[in-house]
PAGU-689370 format. One line per field, with one value per residue (C-alpha): x, y, z; residue in one letter; residue number from 1. Coordinates in nm, 3 decimals, decimal comma, always signed. Layout:
% PAGU-689370
x [X; ...]
y [Y; ...]
z [Z; ...]
code [A; ...]
pos [NUM; ...]
END
This chain:
% PAGU-689370
x [-3,172; -3,513; -3,632; -3,933; -4,189; -4,325; -4,699; -4,883; -5,136; -5,213; -4,987; -4,958; -5,172; -5,000; -5,222; -5,293; -5,535; -5,377; -5,613; -5,486; -5,159; -5,309; -5,034; -4,791; -4,503; -4,164; -3,847; -3,472; -3,292; -3,010; -2,806; -2,808; -3,144; -3,352; -3,628; -3,593; -3,868; -3,773; -3,879; -3,803; -3,626; -3,617; -3,666; -3,496; -3,425; -3,093; -2,910; -2,776; -2,779; -2,493; -2,721; -2,726; -2,824; -2,588; -2,662; -2,472; -2,348; -2,235; -2,322; -2,465; -2,702; -2,568; -2,710; -2,402; -2,153; -1,783; -1,653; -1,289; -0,989; -0,819; -0,598; -0,904; -0,861; -1,194; -1,252; -1,603; -1,940; -2,199; -2,560; -2,759; -3,002; -2,781; -2,777; -2,439; -2,314; -2,053; -1,747; -1,434; -1,137; -0,868; -1,027; -1,046; -1,174; -1,520; -1,543; -1,693; -1,563; -1,845; -1,925; -2,190; -2,481; -2,715; -2,702; -3,017; -3,183; -3,427; -3,208; -3,164; -2,786; -2,625; -2,436; -2,097; -1,794; -1,684; -1,989; -1,981; -2,097; -2,229; -1,950; -1,723; -1,555; -1,426; -1,482; -1,789; -1,817; -1,991; -2,273; -2,346; -2,426; -2,791; -3,018; -3,188; -3,524; -3,551; -3,609; -3,859; -3,683; -3,848; -3,714; -3,767; -3,887; -3,612; -3,379; -3,552; -3,489; -3,714; -3,928; -3,981; -4,086; -4,428; -4,341; -4,389; -4,630; -4,767; -4,661; -4,338; -4,182; -4,239; -4,172; -3,947; -3,899; -3,649; -3,825; -3,717; -3,969; -3,758; -3,479; -3,395; -3,500; -3,306; -3,378; -3,153; -3,218; -3,098; -2,937; -2,705; -2,781; -2,701; -2,496; -2,621; -2,817; -3,069; -3,190; -3,569; -3,765; -4,140; -4,256; -4,561; -4,734; -4,816; -4,810; -5,173; -5,400; -5,451; -5,230; -5,056; -4,718; -4,766; -4,453; -4,133; -3,783; -3,457; -3,141; -2,792; -2,521; -2,314; -2,615; -2,755; -2,789; -3,163; -3,079; -2,873; -3,150; -3,344; -3,505; -3,509; -3,713; -3,686; -3,992; -4,001; -4,090; -4,383; -4,545; -4,531; -4,566; -4,377; -4,588; -4,536; -4,457; -4,511; -4,876; -4,993; -4,852; -4,629; -4,354; -4,245; -4,595; -4,607; -4,279; -4,379; -4,734; -4,787; -5,009; -4,736; -4,703; -4,329; -4,310; -4,118; -4,154; -4,043; -3,709; -3,584; -3,409; -3,632; -3,382; -3,022; -2,975; -3,110; -2,885; -2,581; -2,686; -2,723; -2,377; -2,229; -2,377; -2,215; -1,877; -1,899; -1,987; -1,696; -1,459; -1,554; -1,521; -1,172; -1,028; -0,959; -1,042; -0,931; -0,974; -0,785; -0,447; -0,419; -0,327; -0,243; -0,408; -0,532; -0,820; -0,922; -0,923; -1,131; -1,488; -1,553; -1,911; -1,993; -1,692; -1,713; -1,440; -1,686; -1,624; -1,817; -1,752; -1,886; -1,732; -1,848; -1,640; -1,929; -2,238; -2,550; -2,632; -3,002; -3,209; -3,446; -3,726; -3,490; -3,635; -3,359; -2,984; -2,814; -2,450; -2,217; -1,963; -1,649; -1,530; -1,310; -1,467; -1,506; -1,859; -2,015; -2,345; -2,583; -2,674; -3,000; -3,276; -3,497; -3,422; -3,226; -3,312; -3,559; -3,649; -3,698; -3,753; -3,534; -3,573; -3,756; -3,486; -3,550; -3,270; -3,221; -3,101; -2,918; -2,836; -2,465; -2,225; -1,927; -1,748; -1,420; -1,582; -1,495; -1,840; -2,064; -2,375; -2,260; -2,201; -2,524; -2,739; -2,889; -2,709; -2,780; -2,645; -2,510; -2,247; -2,111; -1,844; -1,547; -1,237; -1,060; -1,350; -1,384; -1,236; -1,261; -1,045; -0,678; -0,453; -0,336; +0,021; -0,075; -0,254; -0,013; +0,323; +0,612; +0,719; +1,065; +0,962; +1,001; +0,718; +0,701; +0,396; +0,029; -0,063; +0,210; +0,046; +0,256; +0,110; -0,007; -0,077; -0,402; -0,299; -0,508; -0,452; -0,816; -1,097; -1,256; -1,568; -1,752; -1,768; -1,529; -1,729; -2,025; -2,113; -1,858; -1,588; -1,579; -1,343; -1,496; -1,758; -1,872; -1,720; -1,791; -2,138; -2,003; -1,715; -1,462; -1,432; -1,291; -0,940; -0,916; -1,089; -1,145; -1,083; -1,260; -1,110; -1,000; -0,771; -0,402; -0,421; -0,110; -0,107; +0,089; +0,289; +0,102; +0,422; +0,800; +0,922; +1,101; +0,962; +0,964; +0,804; +0,830; +0,540; +0,392; +0,082; -0,212; -0,563; -0,749; -0,491; -0,378; -0,063; +0,037; +0,324; +0,417; +0,585; +0,701; +0,648; +0,817; +0,704; +0,677; +0,327; +0,289; +0,062; -0,025; -0,120; -0,333; -0,500; -0,240; -0,157; +0,158; +0,334; +0,642; +0,732; +1,094; +1,298; +1,034; +1,168; +1,255; +1,487; +1,437; +1,322; +1,007; +0,891; +0,548; +0,339; +0,578; +0,422; +0,452; +0,219; -0,096; -0,458; -0,572; -0,895; -0,964; -1,024; -1,351; -1,527; -1,693; -1,581; -1,463; -1,093; -0,975; -0,691; -0,729; -0,575; -0,463; -0,305; -0,096; +0,060; +0,386; +0,398; +0,330; +0,568; +0,558; +0,335; +0,054; -0,187; -0,239; -0,520; -0,676; -0,919; -1,204; -0,981; -0,727; -0,460; -0,184; -0,298; -0,172; -0,423; -0,584; -0,903; -0,774; -1,106; -1,044; -0,699; -0,812; -1,096; -0,855; -0,604; -0,875; -1,023; -0,682; -0,603; -0,927]
y [+6,987; +6,975; +6,642; +6,503; +6,290; +5,979; +5,998; +5,700; +5,744; +5,380; +5,082; +4,811; +4,516; +4,188; +3,981; +4,035; +3,826; +3,624; +3,765; +4,114; +4,008; +3,897; +3,900; +4,152; +4,272; +4,117; +4,287; +4,281; +4,613; +4,687; +5,008; +5,059; +4,916; +4,995; +4,747; +4,413; +4,146; +3,865; +3,586; +3,226; +3,331; +3,107; +3,225; +3,079; +3,176; +3,345; +3,362; +3,706; +4,009; +4,251; +4,551; +4,726; +5,064; +5,295; +5,448; +5,643; +5,451; +5,659; +5,825; +6,140; +6,210; +6,264; +6,280; +6,105; +5,824; +5,843; +5,657; +5,574; +5,422; +5,106; +5,304; +5,457; +5,803; +5,969; +6,007; +6,153; +6,184; +5,929; +6,036; +5,799; +5,584; +5,562; +5,232; +5,057; +4,719; +4,503; +4,436; +4,228; +4,396; +4,370; +4,258; +4,511; +4,425; +4,566; +4,729; +4,632; +4,730; +4,892; +5,084; +5,356; +5,257; +5,550; +5,852; +5,914; +6,247; +6,228; +6,434; +6,771; +6,752; +7,040; +6,854; +6,980; +6,844; +6,642; +6,420; +6,073; +6,019; +5,717; +5,463; +5,591; +5,303; +5,271; +5,116; +5,160; +5,054; +4,714; +4,823; +5,111; +4,872; +4,771; +4,518; +4,668; +4,510; +4,749; +5,040; +5,159; +5,295; +5,570; +5,551; +5,848; +5,788; +6,022; +5,723; +5,542; +5,578; +5,842; +5,588; +5,393; +5,679; +5,526; +5,159; +5,087; +5,363; +5,694; +5,843; +6,046; +5,776; +5,422; +5,250; +4,947; +4,683; +4,399; +4,065; +3,916; +3,686; +3,438; +3,489; +3,708; +3,597; +3,602; +3,562; +3,364; +3,385; +3,191; +3,345; +3,643; +3,701; +3,346; +3,329; +3,660; +3,658; +3,943; +4,056; +4,071; +4,382; +4,442; +4,767; +4,968; +5,269; +5,389; +5,230; +5,246; +4,993; +4,668; +4,770; +4,484; +4,512; +4,646; +4,472; +4,294; +4,399; +4,207; +4,415; +4,276; +4,408; +4,546; +4,695; +4,923; +5,263; +5,238; +5,346; +5,653; +5,896; +5,762; +5,854; +5,597; +5,580; +5,320; +5,096; +5,140; +5,506; +5,452; +5,143; +4,928; +4,555; +4,335; +4,108; +3,737; +3,591; +3,236; +3,291; +3,553; +3,481; +3,233; +3,412; +3,092; +3,047; +3,407; +3,370; +3,043; +3,152; +3,071; +3,375; +3,608; +3,889; +3,840; +3,472; +3,474; +3,263; +2,904; +3,003; +3,122; +2,862; +2,798; +2,700; +2,732; +2,360; +2,375; +2,672; +2,474; +2,178; +2,407; +2,555; +2,207; +2,100; +2,396; +2,321; +1,957; +2,056; +2,299; +2,035; +1,787; +2,044; +2,146; +1,794; +1,753; +1,872; +1,683; +1,981; +2,248; +2,322; +2,344; +2,676; +2,760; +2,545; +2,306; +2,528; +2,488; +2,809; +2,883; +2,839; +2,506; +2,399; +2,341; +2,520; +2,824; +3,037; +3,321; +3,685; +4,009; +4,189; +4,544; +4,856; +5,076; +4,875; +4,804; +4,586; +4,599; +4,280; +4,246; +4,059; +3,769; +4,001; +4,184; +4,509; +4,607; +4,650; +4,484; +4,547; +4,612; +4,384; +4,474; +4,395; +4,087; +3,962; +3,586; +3,444; +3,099; +3,029; +2,909; +2,545; +2,386; +2,160; +2,458; +2,713; +3,004; +3,252; +3,541; +3,820; +4,184; +4,499; +4,795; +5,125; +4,943; +4,678; +4,312; +4,151; +3,789; +3,760; +3,466; +3,376; +3,378; +3,338; +3,558; +3,292; +3,480; +3,775; +3,843; +3,993; +3,696; +3,903; +3,981; +3,637; +3,559; +3,768; +3,814; +3,979; +4,036; +3,731; +3,936; +4,080; +3,743; +3,606; +3,375; +3,552; +3,499; +3,660; +3,979; +4,262; +4,503; +4,290; +4,365; +4,140; +4,261; +4,248; +4,482; +4,725; +4,735; +4,816; +4,977; +5,283; +5,434; +5,792; +6,136; +6,385; +6,753; +6,732; +6,644; +6,819; +6,656; +6,457; +6,156; +6,163; +5,930; +5,563; +5,469; +5,322; +4,999; +4,704; +4,703; +4,957; +5,023; +4,822; +5,127; +5,492; +5,716; +6,027; +5,959; +5,840; +5,815; +5,727; +6,071; +6,354; +6,603; +6,353; +6,449; +6,265; +6,277; +6,426; +6,704; +6,802; +6,657; +6,620; +6,319; +6,403; +6,134; +5,929; +5,569; +5,320; +4,990; +4,669; +4,343; +4,275; +4,209; +4,337; +4,535; +4,914; +5,096; +5,417; +5,678; +5,843; +5,833; +5,967; +5,912; +5,751; +6,022; +5,819; +5,444; +5,216; +5,332; +5,262; +5,464; +5,367; +5,072; +4,807; +4,951; +5,129; +5,415; +5,517; +5,865; +5,937; +6,272; +6,236; +6,417; +6,777; +6,792; +6,659; +6,409; +6,108; +5,930; +5,571; +5,484; +5,176; +4,933; +4,600; +4,578; +4,375; +4,560; +4,560; +4,483; +4,789; +5,038; +5,230; +5,585; +5,755; +5,492; +5,585; +5,432; +5,420; +5,487; +5,172; +5,008; +4,806; +4,998; +4,805; +4,598; +4,690; +4,650; +4,647; +4,829; +4,603; +4,771; +4,598; +4,928; +4,914; +4,699; +4,677; +5,005; +5,234; +5,562; +5,805; +6,150; +6,410; +6,718; +6,979; +6,971; +7,335; +7,266; +7,178; +6,925; +6,625; +6,559; +6,521; +6,855; +7,013; +7,349; +7,266; +7,025; +6,788; +6,770; +6,775; +7,003; +7,317; +7,197; +6,910; +6,871; +6,709; +6,404; +6,322; +6,488; +6,337; +5,988; +6,002; +6,105; +5,832; +5,568; +5,657; +5,637; +5,301; +5,108]
z [+0,636; +0,801; +0,939; +0,753; +0,933; +0,762; +0,709; +0,846; +1,118; +1,190; +1,248; +0,985; +1,092; +1,159; +0,931; +0,565; +0,365; +0,085; -0,175; -0,099; -0,258; -0,589; -0,848; -0,692; -0,905; -0,832; -0,953; -0,933; -0,911; -1,160; -1,135; -1,513; -1,617; -1,312; -1,229; -1,407; -1,394; -1,156; -1,388; -1,283; -0,963; -0,657; -0,301; +0,004; +0,366; +0,434; +0,764; +0,689; +0,464; +0,394; +0,451; +0,790; +0,934; +1,125; +1,465; +1,729; +2,034; +2,328; +2,655; +2,500; +2,213; +1,863; +1,509; +1,370; +1,434; +1,349; +1,044; +1,118; +0,944; +1,071; +1,308; +1,474; +1,324; +1,244; +0,871; +0,856; +1,030; +0,921; +0,977; +1,196; +1,002; +0,693; +0,506; +0,499; +0,386; +0,553; +0,338; +0,362; +0,520; +0,782; +1,108; +1,392; +1,741; +1,816; +1,474; +1,139; +0,798; +0,604; +0,288; +0,286; +0,060; +0,121; +0,353; +0,560; +0,471; +0,761; +0,996; +1,162; +1,126; +0,938; +0,668; +0,553; +0,370; +0,673; +0,646; +0,490; +0,133; -0,053; -0,131; +0,148; +0,333; +0,687; +1,029; +1,249; +1,611; +1,600; +1,834; +1,598; +1,313; +1,349; +1,167; +0,864; +0,948; +1,246; +1,007; +0,750; +0,442; +0,241; -0,115; -0,343; -0,699; -0,819; -0,771; -1,057; -1,433; -1,591; -1,773; -1,448; -1,219; -1,151; -1,184; -0,811; -0,722; -0,843; -0,510; -0,489; -0,273; -0,147; +0,187; +0,207; +0,477; +0,462; +0,441; +0,774; +0,938; +1,132; +0,880; +0,586; +0,240; -0,082; -0,451; -0,682; -1,053; -1,360; -1,664; -1,646; -1,276; -1,173; -0,855; -0,718; -0,393; -0,388; -0,047; -0,064; +0,039; +0,074; -0,085; +0,028; -0,126; +0,225; +0,568; +0,664; +0,828; +0,630; +0,339; +0,163; -0,009; -0,361; -0,483; -0,388; -0,492; -0,470; -0,420; -0,478; -0,244; -0,533; -0,718; -0,447; -0,613; -0,542; -0,186; -0,272; -0,166; +0,132; +0,461; +0,736; +1,055; +1,333; +1,337; +1,714; +1,665; +1,430; +1,576; +1,263; +1,326; +1,081; +0,867; +0,936; +0,595; +0,712; +0,800; +0,555; +0,213; +0,036; -0,156; -0,329; -0,463; -0,582; -0,767; -0,934; -1,025; -1,394; -1,431; -1,303; -1,555; -1,574; -1,672; -1,998; -2,310; -2,354; -2,506; -2,167; -1,953; -1,655; -1,390; -1,293; -1,350; -1,707; -1,774; -1,662; -1,878; -2,180; -2,129; -2,082; -2,416; -2,589; -2,432; -2,542; -2,898; -2,905; -2,768; -3,039; -3,313; -3,205; -3,179; -3,547; -3,895; -4,202; -4,435; -4,238; -4,104; -3,725; -3,568; -3,207; -2,939; -3,206; -3,317; -3,684; -3,886; -4,193; -4,297; -4,123; -4,065; -3,700; -3,546; -3,320; -3,472; -3,524; -3,437; -3,426; -3,754; -3,788; -3,946; -3,658; -3,406; -3,165; -3,201; -2,986; -2,795; -2,716; -2,461; -2,527; -2,642; -2,885; -2,751; -2,511; -2,566; -2,267; -2,358; -2,652; -2,816; -3,009; -3,359; -3,337; -3,015; -3,028; -3,007; -2,998; -3,163; -2,896; -2,950; -2,832; -2,954; -3,034; -3,310; -3,166; -3,441; -3,455; -3,694; -3,607; -3,814; -3,718; -3,906; -4,186; -4,232; -4,147; -3,945; -3,853; -3,492; -3,341; -2,982; -2,901; -2,608; -2,517; -2,317; -2,270; -2,090; -1,729; -1,663; -1,585; -1,657; -2,013; -2,160; -2,347; -2,581; -2,927; -3,221; -3,590; -3,772; -4,066; -3,830; -3,717; -3,949; -3,951; -3,829; -4,162; -4,350; -4,143; -4,349; -4,053; -3,828; -3,786; -3,586; -3,246; -3,376; -3,658; -3,424; -3,131; -3,286; -3,098; -3,294; -3,259; -3,341; -3,191; -3,157; -3,072; -2,847; -2,821; -3,147; -3,355; -3,641; -3,537; -3,184; -3,034; -2,949; -2,771; -2,434; -2,439; -2,672; -2,782; -2,776; -2,435; -2,360; -2,222; -2,324; -2,132; -2,227; -1,996; -1,648; -1,372; -1,625; -1,787; -1,703; -1,458; -1,333; -0,986; -0,696; -0,323; -0,369; -0,586; -0,360; -0,605; -0,981; -1,164; -1,286; -1,554; -1,819; -1,710; -1,990; -1,913; -2,047; -1,882; -1,591; -1,663; -2,022; -2,126; -2,097; -2,368; -2,365; -2,570; -2,691; -2,652; -2,322; -1,992; -1,678; -1,410; -1,133; -1,108; -1,016; -0,682; -0,472; -0,601; -0,491; -0,335; -0,413; -0,747; -0,864; -1,094; -1,322; -1,446; -1,779; -1,922; -2,295; -2,584; -2,595; -2,216; -2,146; -1,860; -1,833; -1,511; -1,592; -1,290; -1,141; -1,271; -1,115; -0,905; -1,176; -1,294; -1,664; -1,742; -1,841; -1,723; -1,423; -1,319; -1,567; -1,838; -2,187; -2,336; -2,698; -2,840; -2,801; -2,555; -2,274; -1,945; -1,712; -1,677; -1,618; -1,257; -1,060; -0,733; -0,434; -0,332; -0,624; -0,711; -1,071; -1,356; -1,444; -1,594; -1,689; -1,501; -1,754; -1,634; -1,863; -1,765; -1,997; -1,799; -1,694; -1,327; -1,049; -0,769; -0,711; -0,958; -0,664; -0,491; -0,292; -0,356; -0,637; -0,705; -0,900; -0,617; -0,887; -1,006; -1,190; -1,531; -1,542; -1,886; -2,015; -2,208; -2,376; -2,713; -2,749; -2,650; -2,902; -3,178; -3,090; -3,056; -3,395; -3,559; -3,403; -3,413]
code [M; K; K; R; N; L; L; F; A; L; P; L; V; A; T; I; Q; A; N; A; L; A; N; P; S; I; Y; L; W; D; N; Q; E; G; F; V; P; A; A; N; C; K; I; S; P; S; E; N; T; P; F; R; V; S; S; F; T; G; W; K; S; S; E; T; E; N; L; R; N; Y; N; G; I; R; Q; S; H; L; I; N; G; S; I; V; K; T; I; D; G; K; K; K; N; N; Y; E; K; I; E; V; V; G; V; N; K; N; T; D; A; R; V; N; R; W; F; S; Q; R; L; D; Q; G; Y; L; Y; S; K; S; V; L; P; I; E; D; Y; V; I; E; V; E; N; T; N; F; P; Q; E; Q; K; N; I; L; S; N; H; S; S; T; Y; W; L; A; E; A; S; G; S; Y; Y; K; L; N; C; P; G; K; N; E; G; R; D; Y; T; L; F; R; V; Y; N; T; L; N; E; S; E; A; P; S; S; F; V; G; V; Y; F; D; E; S; K; I; F; K; D; I; R; T; T; P; I; S; K; I; G; V; E; L; V; D; T; E; T; T; Y; D; L; E; E; I; L; S; N; E; E; N; Q; F; I; E; N; D; N; L; L; T; S; T; E; E; F; K; I; E; V; A; K; N; E; E; I; E; R; R; N; T; I; T; N; K; D; S; S; I; I; S; K; G; T; P; E; G; D; I; Q; G; T; F; E; D; V; V; C; V; P; S; N; T; L; N; V; R; D; E; S; L; E; K; V; I; F; K; S; Q; T; G; E; K; V; K; R; F; Q; S; F; E; P; E; E; K; E; I; T; L; D; G; V; V; Y; N; F; I; K; V; Q; F; S; S; R; E; E; K; D; Q; T; I; G; W; V; A; S; K; Y; I; K; K; K; S; Q; C; K; Y; L; R; S; E; E; D; I; N; V; I; R; D; V; E; I; S; G; L; D; D; P; K; C; C; E; F; P; T; V; K; A; P; T; H; S; Y; T; S; G; M; R; M; F; K; A; R; R; G; G; G; S; R; S; H; A; A; C; D; L; Y; R; Y; K; D; E; P; I; L; S; V; A; P; G; V; V; V; R; D; L; Y; Y; F; Y; Q; G; T; Y; A; L; E; V; R; H; S; G; G; F; I; V; R; Y; G; E; L; T; G; K; K; E; S; G; V; S; S; G; K; K; V; K; M; G; Q; R; V; G; Y; M; G; K; V; N; S; N; C; C; R; P; M; L; H; F; E; L; F; D; G; S; G; R; G; S; L; S; Q; K; G; N; K; F; Q; R; R; S; D; L; M; D; P; T; H; Y; L; Q; K; W; E; S; G; K; F]
pos [1; 2; 3; 4; 5; 6; 7; 8; 9; 10; 11; 12; 13; 14; 15; 16; 17; 18; 19; 20; 21; 22; 23; 24; 25; 26; 27; 28; 29; 30; 31; 32; 33; 34; 35; 36; 37; 38; 39; 40; 41; 42; 43; 44; 45; 46; 47; 48; 49; 50; 51; 52; 53; 54; 55; 56; 57; 58; 59; 60; 61; 62; 63; 64; 65; 66; 67; 68; 69; 70; 71; 72; 73; 74; 75; 76; 77; 78; 79; 80; 81; 82; 83; 84; 85; 86; 87; 88; 89; 90; 91; 92; 93; 94; 95; 96; 97; 98; 99; 100; 101; 102; 103; 104; 105; 106; 107; 108; 109; 110; 111; 112; 113; 114; 115; 116; 117; 118; 119; 120; 121; 122; 123; 124; 125; 126; 127; 128; 129; 130; 131; 132; 133; 134; 135; 136; 137; 138; 139; 140; 141; 142; 143; 144; 145; 146; 147; 148; 149; 150; 151; 152; 153; 154; 155; 156; 157; 158; 159; 160; 161; 162; 163; 164; 165; 166; 167; 168; 169; 170; 171; 172; 173; 174; 175; 176; 177; 178; 179; 180; 181; 182; 183; 184; 185; 186; 187; 188; 189; 190; 191; 192; 193; 194; 195; 196; 197; 198; 199; 200; 201; 202; 203; 204; 205; 206; 207; 208; 209; 210; 211; 212; 213; 214; 215; 216; 217; 218; 219; 220; 221; 222; 223; 224; 225; 226; 227; 228; 229; 230; 231; 232; 233; 234; 235; 236; 237; 238; 239; 240; 241; 242; 243; 244; 245; 246; 247; 248; 249; 250; 251; 252; 253; 254; 255; 256; 257; 258; 259; 260; 261; 262; 263; 264; 265; 266; 267; 268; 269; 270; 271; 272; 273; 274; 275; 276; 277; 278; 279; 280; 281; 282; 283; 284; 285; 286; 287; 288; 289; 290; 291; 292; 293; 294; 295; 296; 297; 298; 299; 300; 301; 302; 303; 304; 305; 306; 307; 308; 309; 310; 311; 312; 313; 314; 315; 316; 317; 318; 319; 320; 321; 322; 323; 324; 325; 326; 327; 328; 329; 330; 331; 332; 333; 334; 335; 336; 337; 338; 339; 340; 341; 342; 343; 344; 345; 346; 347; 348; 349; 350; 351; 352; 353; 354; 355; 356; 357; 358; 359; 360; 361; 362; 363; 364; 365; 366; 367; 368; 369; 370; 371; 372; 373; 374; 375; 376; 377; 378; 379; 380; 381; 382; 383; 384; 385; 386; 387; 388; 389; 390; 391; 392; 393; 394; 395; 396; 397; 398; 399; 400; 401; 402; 403; 404; 405; 406; 407; 408; 409; 410; 411; 412; 413; 414; 415; 416; 417; 418; 419; 420; 421; 422; 423; 424; 425; 426; 427; 428; 429; 430; 431; 432; 433; 434; 435; 436; 437; 438; 439; 440; 441; 442; 443; 444; 445; 446; 447; 448; 449; 450; 451; 452; 453; 454; 455; 456; 457; 458; 459; 460; 461; 462; 463; 464; 465; 466; 467; 468; 469; 470; 471; 472; 473; 474; 475; 476; 477; 478; 479; 480; 481; 482; 483; 484; 485; 486; 487; 488; 489; 490; 491; 492; 493; 494; 495; 496; 497; 498; 499; 500; 501; 502; 503; 504; 505; 506; 507; 508; 509; 510; 511; 512; 513; 514; 515; 516; 517; 518; 519; 520; 521; 522; 523; 524; 525; 526; 527; 528; 529; 530; 531; 532; 533; 534; 535; 536; 537; 538; 539; 540; 541; 542; 543; 544; 545; 546; 547; 548; 549; 550; 551; 552; 553; 554; 555; 556; 557; 558; 559; 560]
END
């Protein structure tokens, strides 16, 4: 890979006139949505940032530094100038636990399979972990969603510097991103004399895909002088400017405090409505059931199983909800209803909360009111007891009409046929292929046996704090139920029989925080021998590995 020189002939001047920064764009980066307007965000100094840059420390020159495990054994070669983030882990003297955020492409090193990839974790020598503000980061526009290729610049790449005058700076924003601290970066079209930042971007430590393809260069090598934010422009003023193109309408909560007040009001209303009801019988936990005015016993009710949840503008789908998922109508002093025409049909939209969701950024949105009904009135809703039934049956194999049970108690929240969740998704920069379908749900939910069978390998450590279980099912096929919690289910152990639909474990979540809770579902036809994990192919699995997608789709359709 040939080293590419950054093209700026003159150093960046240390003073920039305030009028040169008239109305710059300010964004947050989101791995799924790309650049999101940073409306109503607050800026504040920050003592630290999780982002760093790697460098070799030693007596001789090298293009790479060693990424090691806790015992000091070398795992891979990390190219100097790569962006990393510090993460929690077991303490090791003179070393820092890091995760690779983006590998530097500005290198002469001949990259091979022994080199580190994005999301690799390990230990770097502490003196090899350098401050990010010491580097200019060239970010390629290919990292952006197709429709946002030119959102920052019409150049093929832009140049980023961490905002770090006296301290780092962070953005904190109300709404779904509340509680996240976004490290602030200045973005330039080029680094020529007197150029002002064209925009500012906040990057959250767990939403850093923007840096997957980068080139970094030490500022010391290019003579760039950092701009002094205290004397040249006021970021707080820029963010609060009423003429900023991203200030949203009056329906949006304008501060974290107002957001908390609004939520508190909803909780108080719900509390009052669940205390008593003279016209209804009381079911579990004292919650009234039936068509009771003012209560929150509403659920999503759609025949297609999923319902789009939209943002404040109603133009963008921000996540999907499931039939039967409980919602609360958003209560405020202003009407929380809007109309929109979709495919020639006029829909009335209402603002709702999904208060039971684990994902804090998927709790509030807008849905078509016709698809929100009382639980007792939803004809598409079957009780969990009716759906998840243990069946004492025998089957002849995967193609038996009686096969099989879907392994989660409710439909997955995300598609397992796309993205990194799908079977054969590329891993390790293409060096590996995903050997499973990942079924996203919620932590600690039961995992069910897809068919009758015998446990051939009891609960064992699998990956990043999670466990796995292997069952040979009737007809000979084998399923590895991966990324479970360590909680053992009574009666499920090596040599024991299980029935179709029987609980065999509980959904876990990897400790790297890379992903949501999931069931990692691997399927084998049973003709192979030995361990299910074997080297020699891109899947790093036994040769009888199968693509489970078709079967899971069939079972899901039959169940939900």
